[in-house]
C-alpha positions as CSV (number, residue, x, y, z in Angstrom):
1,X,-0.1,0.0,-0.1
2,X,2.7,2.5,0.8
3,X,4.5,2.2,-2.5
4,X,1.0,3.2,-4.1
5,X,0.6,6.3,-2.5
6,X,4.1,7.3,-2.4
7,X,3.4,7.9,-6.1
8,X,1.4,10.7,-5.0
9,X,4.4,12.4,-3.4
10,X,6.2,15.1,-5.7
11,X,9.3,15.1,-4.0
12,X,12.9,16.0,-5.6
13,X,15.3,13.1,-5.6
14,X,17.6,14.8,-2.7
15,X,14.7,15.8,-0.5
16,X,14.6,14.7,2.9
17,X,11.5,13.5,4.5
18,X,10.5,12.5,8.2
19,X,7.8,10.1,8.7
20,X,6.0,9.9,12.1
21,X,4.5,6.7,12.7
22,X,6.0,3.6,11.7
23,X,2.9,1.3,11.6
24,X,2.1,-0.8,8.3
25,X,1.4,2.4,6.2
26,X,3.9,4.8,7.5
27,X,6.6,2.0,7.4
28,X,5.8,1.1,4.0
29,X,5.6,4.6,2.9
30,X,9.3,5.5,4.5
31,X,10.7,2.1,2.8
32,X,9.5,3.3,-0.6
33,X,11.0,6.7,0.0
34,X,14.2,5.1,0.8
35,X,14.1,3.0,-2.6
36,X,13.6,6.4,-4.3
37,X,16.7,7.6,-2.8
38,X,15.6,10.1,-0.1
39,X,17.0,10.5,3.1
40,X,14.3,9.2,5.8
41,X,13.9,9.8,9.3
42,X,11.0,7.7,11.0
43,X,10.1,8.5,14.4
44,X,7.6,6.4,16.7
45,X,6.9,5.9,20.0
46,X,6.9,2.2,20.1
47,X,10.6,0.6,20.8
48,X,9.8,-2.3,18.8
49,X,8.9,-0.5,15.6
50,X,12.1,1.7,15.9
51,X,14.2,-1.2,16.5
52,X,12.9,-3.0,13.7
53,X,13.3,0.2,11.1
54,X,16.6,1.0,12.6
55,X,18.7,-0.5,10.0
56,X,16.3,0.1,7.1
57,X,16.0,4.1,7.2
58,X,18.4,7.0,7.3
59,X,17.3,7.3,10.9
60,X,14.9,5.9,13.0
61,X,14.0,7.4,16.4
62,X,12.1,6.8,19.4
63,X,10.5,9.8,20.5
64,X,7.2,11.7,21.6
65,X,5.9,13.6,18.3
66,X,3.9,15.8,20.3
67,X,6.7,17.4,22.1
68,X,7.8,20.5,20.3
69,X,11.3,20.7,22.1
70,X,11.9,17.2,21.2
71,X,11.2,17.6,17.9
72,X,13.5,20.8,17.5
73,X,16.3,18.6,19.1
74,X,15.9,15.9,16.7
75,X,16.4,18.6,13.8
76,X,12.8,17.9,12.3
77,X,12.6,21.6,11.5
78,X,15.2,20.8,8.9
79,X,13.4,18.6,6.8
80,X,11.6,19.6,3.4
81,X,8.8,17.1,4.2
82,X,6.6,15.6,6.8
83,X,4.1,12.6,6.7
84,X,1.9,12.2,9.8
85,X,1.2,8.3,9.5
86,X,0.0,8.0,13.1
87,X,-2.9,5.1,13.1
88,X,-6.1,5.5,15.4
89,X,-4.7,7.9,18.3
90,X,-6.5,10.9,16.5
91,X,-5.3,13.3,19.3
92,X,-1.6,12.3,18.9
93,X,-1.9,12.8,14.8
94,X,-3.5,16.4,15.4
95,X,-1.1,17.9,17.9
96,X,2.0,16.3,16.0
97,X,0.6,18.5,13.1
98,X,0.5,21.6,15.3
99,X,4.2,21.0,16.2
100,X,5.0,20.3,12.7
101,X,3.1,23.6,11.7
102,X,4.8,25.6,14.3
103,X,8.3,24.3,13.2
104,X,7.5,25.8,9.9
105,X,7.8,22.4,7.7
106,X,6.5,23.7,4.1
107,X,5.0,20.6,3.1
108,X,2.9,18.3,5.5
109,X,0.9,15.3,4.5
110,X,-1.3,13.7,6.9
111,X,-3.0,10.0,7.0
112,X,-6.4,10.7,8.1
113,X,-8.9,8.1,9.3
114,X,-12.2,9.9,8.6
115,X,-13.4,12.9,6.7
116,X,-13.7,14.8,9.8
117,X,-10.1,14.2,10.9
118,X,-9.0,15.0,7.3
119,X,-11.0,18.4,7.7
120,X,-9.5,19.2,11.1
121,X,-6.1,18.4,9.8
122,X,-6.4,20.9,6.8
123,X,-7.4,23.8,9.0
124,X,-4.6,23.1,11.5
125,X,-2.1,23.3,8.5
126,X,-2.0,20.1,6.7
127,X,-1.0,20.8,3.0
128,X,-2.0,17.2,1.9
129,X,-4.5,14.7,3.3
130,X,-4.6,10.9,2.5
131,X,-7.0,8.5,3.1
132,X,-5.4,5.1,2.7
133,X,-8.4,2.7,3.2
134,X,-10.7,5.0,1.2
135,X,-8.2,5.6,-1.8
136,X,-7.3,1.8,-1.9
137,X,-10.9,1.0,-2.3
138,X,-11.5,3.2,-5.0
139,X,-8.3,1.7,-6.8
140,X,-9.4,-1.9,-6.3
141,X,-13.1,-1.1,-7.4
142,X,-11.6,0.5,-10.8
143,X,-9.4,-2.4,-11.4
144,X,-11.7,-5.3,-10.5
145,X,-14.1,-4.1,-13.1
146,X,-11.7,-4.9,-15.8
147,X,-11.8,-1.7,-17.6
148,X,-8.7,-0.5,-16.1
149,X,-5.3,-2.3,-15.8
150,X,-4.0,0.4,-13.6
151,X,-5.6,4.0,-11.8
152,X,-4.0,6.6,-9.8
153,X,-6.3,9.3,-8.7
154,X,-5.0,12.7,-7.3
155,X,-6.6,15.0,-4.7
156,X,-8.5,17.1,-7.0
157,X,-10.3,14.5,-8.8
158,X,-7.8,14.0,-11.7
159,X,-6.4,10.8,-12.7
160,X,-4.0,8.9,-14.7
161,X,-5.0,5.2,-15.9
162,X,-4.1,2.5,-18.1
163,X,-7.0,1.3,-20.1
164,X,-8.0,-1.3,-23.0
165,X,-8.3,1.2,-26.1
166,X,-12.3,1.7,-26.4
167,X,-13.9,0.4,-29.6
168,X,-14.5,4.0,-30.8
169,X,-10.8,4.8,-31.2
170,X,-9.9,1.5,-33.2
171,X,-8.1,2.0,-36.5
172,X,-8.2,5.8,-36.4
173,X,-5.4,8.3,-35.4
174,X,-6.0,10.5,-32.5
175,X,-6.7,13.5,-34.5
176,X,-9.9,11.5,-36.2
177,X,-11.2,9.9,-33.2
178,X,-11.0,13.6,-31.3
179,X,-10.8,11.9,-27.8
180,X,-10.0,15.0,-25.8
181,X,-12.9,17.1,-27.4
182,X,-15.4,14.0,-27.5
183,X,-14.4,12.7,-24.0
184,X,-12.4,15.1,-22.2
185,X,-9.6,13.2,-21.3
186,X,-6.0,13.1,-22.8
187,X,-4.3,10.1,-24.4
188,X,-0.8,10.3,-23.2
189,X,0.8,7.4,-24.4
190,X,0.1,4.0,-26.4
191,X,1.7,0.4,-25.6
192,X,1.5,-2.1,-28.3
193,X,2.5,-5.6,-27.6
194,X,6.1,-6.4,-28.4
195,X,6.8,-2.6,-29.2
196,X,8.2,0.2,-26.9
197,X,6.0,2.5,-25.4
198,X,5.3,5.8,-27.5
199,X,4.1,9.0,-26.5
200,X,0.9,9.9,-28.2
201,X,0.7,12.4,-31.4
202,X,-2.2,13.5,-33.3
203,X,-1.0,11.1,-36.0
204,X,-1.0,8.1,-33.8
205,X,-3.2,5.3,-35.1
206,X,-4.9,3.2,-32.2
207,X,-5.3,-0.5,-32.7
208,X,-7.7,-3.0,-31.0
209,X,-5.2,-4.3,-28.8
210,X,-3.4,-1.2,-27.7
211,X,-3.2,-0.2,-24.2
212,X,-3.6,3.6,-23.8
213,X,-2.1,5.7,-20.8
214,X,-5.0,8.5,-20.3
215,X,-5.1,11.5,-18.0
216,X,-8.1,13.6,-17.0
217,X,-10.9,14.1,-14.6
218,X,-11.7,10.6,-12.9
219,X,-15.5,10.4,-13.9
220,X,-14.6,11.2,-17.7
221,X,-12.0,8.5,-17.6
222,X,-14.4,6.0,-16.0
223,X,-16.6,6.8,-19.0
224,X,-14.2,6.5,-21.4
225,X,-12.7,3.3,-20.5
226,X,-16.3,2.0,-20.5
227,X,-16.8,2.9,-24.2
228,X,-19.1,5.7,-23.2
229,X,-21.7,3.7,-21.5
230,X,-22.9,5.2,-18.4
231,X,-23.8,2.8,-15.8
232,X,-27.6,2.3,-14.8
């Protein structure tokens, strides 16, 4: 799960990240960020989790993230990004967010359990709110229908998906099928069996077995992937 949501984080390769809460979600995100080349400090109050991640992250520290002086001593204020991945302890999550806000962290991500949690986090100062369970549910729902082979949705209702070429694009160049005008989505690229990925051009011809990488509003992608058939 962590690897999927790491795709949402627009971090530069050299950026440092502090991940607070090393449970299943936080640990997976921290590990994925390490694989992507980031320096990662993990913070958790549980000694067993800190010991587990001690040799897997750049730093792993057992500390109270709700204590501002402790976080200052750890140098958290120097980090470019912070991810609050605390699990079910709503108070600890929000108090940690308040500390990060006071420290002036410019990019704060918060894992929220409920919409209310997310709304409060945004009001306090979270720049991004993640709903892992809800987001994963939506992703699986899109994949299980068979219309989409992969799907990533961003915060503002914009998505990128890999889909089978809909029938009304077959044997036409993109300029003829007018996908963007008719469907409101953009074909970014085309993958054909035994051929390299190609970036889509107006003259790109779509064949029935092609896979398309498309971007646009989620609902419009869903409709395009279904061949223009609205669900009853």
